[in-house]
C-alpha positions, 0 to 999 in steps of 0.5 A: 189698172183697170176696176175689174182688173184691180179686184181680180187682184183682190180678190187672188189675195183672198188665198192667204187670207183664209179666215177673210174668204171665209166671212165673203165665201159666208155671203152666198151671193152674186153682185152685178156691176154694170161700168155706164163707159165700161163692160161689165162683170159680176163677182159671185161669193159661195160655194167655196170661192169667190171669184169675178167675171166678164159679163151681166150674171143675172139673177144677182143679188144686188147691181152697182153701177159706176163710172169707171172710175168710181170704181176703179177711185172704191176698190184703191181705197182713195174713195168711200163707198158711202161717200160715193153714193150720198153724192150720186156717183155710186148707185146701187139696187136691190141688197144694199146691206150685202154690199156693204158688207162685201165691199167692207170683206174684201177691201180688207185683203188690201191691208 
């Protein structure tokens, strides 16, 4: 399963977790994911919804760049985002604190 499909499934699972969805929607930002060996996609959290869409959306609050495998491992919970960032496997530009909030909140949907 691709990183995009995994993330879409995580976002779908938020419908069963209204408090978590409300927390994520309150971020009210757009996050661009540039996949170094794949197609880009973005997450928009706001306006009462969380959506994952193929393509690019600018301006984005933050841009996350990584390989397909790194993103897949992150979304599957096999790789820690902070470690990936420190090892240079994951690059973030823009509002890094919102990225951290988004990732920790969305990954709660996995549990």
